[in-house]
C-alpha positions as CSV (number, residue, x, y, z in Angstrom):
1,M,252.1,148.3,238.6
2,I,249.4,150.6,239.5
3,Y,250.6,153.7,241.5
4,S,247.9,156.2,240.6
5,I,244.4,156.7,239.1
6,L,246.1,157.3,235.8
7,D,247.9,154.0,236.0
8,A,244.4,152.4,236.6
9,C,242.8,154.2,233.7
10,H,245.8,153.1,231.4
11,F,245.5,149.5,232.4
12,V,241.5,149.6,231.8
13,L,241.9,151.3,228.5
14,E,244.7,148.7,227.2
15,D,242.4,145.9,228.4
16,Q,239.4,147.3,226.6
17,G,241.1,148.2,223.5
18,E,239.1,151.3,222.6
19,S,238.1,154.8,224.0
20,Q,235.9,154.7,227.1
21,S,234.0,157.2,229.2
22,S,235.1,158.3,232.6
23,F,232.1,156.6,234.2
24,W,233.3,153.2,232.6
25,L,236.8,153.8,233.6
26,A,235.9,154.5,237.1
27,S,233.6,151.5,237.4
28,Q,236.2,149.1,235.9
29,A,238.9,150.4,238.0
30,V,236.7,149.9,241.2
31,E,235.4,146.5,240.1
32,G,239.0,145.3,239.3
33,K,240.1,146.6,242.6
34,L,242.8,148.7,240.8
35,W,241.8,152.1,242.4
36,R,238.9,153.5,244.3
37,A,237.7,156.6,242.4
38,S,234.6,158.3,241.4
39,E,233.6,159.2,237.8
40,A,234.5,162.9,238.6
41,D,237.9,161.8,240.1
42,V,238.7,160.0,237.0
43,R,237.5,162.7,234.6
44,D,239.5,165.5,236.7
45,A,242.7,163.3,236.8
46,L,242.6,162.8,232.9
47,L,241.8,166.3,232.2
48,K,244.4,167.8,234.3
49,D,247.1,165.3,232.9
50,I,246.2,166.2,229.4
51,K,246.2,169.9,230.1
52,K,249.4,169.7,232.1
53,L,251.3,167.4,229.7
54,G,249.7,168.1,226.3
55,T,251.1,165.8,223.7
56,S,253.2,164.1,226.2
57,S,250.2,162.7,228.2
58,R,249.4,159.0,227.9
59,F,245.9,160.1,227.2
60,V,243.7,162.0,224.7
61,Q,240.2,163.2,225.0
62,V,238.2,161.9,222.0
63,G,234.7,163.1,222.9
64,E,233.0,165.1,225.5
65,D,233.6,162.6,228.1
66,E,235.5,159.8,226.3
67,F,239.2,159.1,226.7
68,A,241.7,157.0,224.8
69,L,245.4,156.2,224.9
70,R,247.5,158.6,222.8
71,E,249.3,155.8,221.3
72,W,246.3,154.6,219.5
73,T,245.8,157.8,217.6
74,T,249.5,158.1,216.7
75,R,249.6,154.7,215.4
76,S,246.8,155.1,213.0
77,T,245.8,157.9,210.7
78,N,242.3,156.9,211.5
79,R,241.2,159.3,214.3
80,S,238.7,156.8,216.0
81,A,241.1,156.2,218.8
82,K,241.0,152.5,218.4
83,P,244.2,150.4,218.1
84,S,245.2,149.2,214.7
């Protein structure tokens, strides 16, 4: 179930299987009718979640404007943020 912008981002990242920019996440969320959000909304939500929850966040920032699921980085010693 998708209850928030973060849920929509999680869904898109799982579907894509690799890290994505906030622009791509926003466009996919809107295109898939998951959540209506701008690139800035997505980036702000992800950064706030990461800052607030730290290592408990579902997300990690892997580039200046690229995000991945934390579980990808903990499953693999390769820091590329792609699932094994």
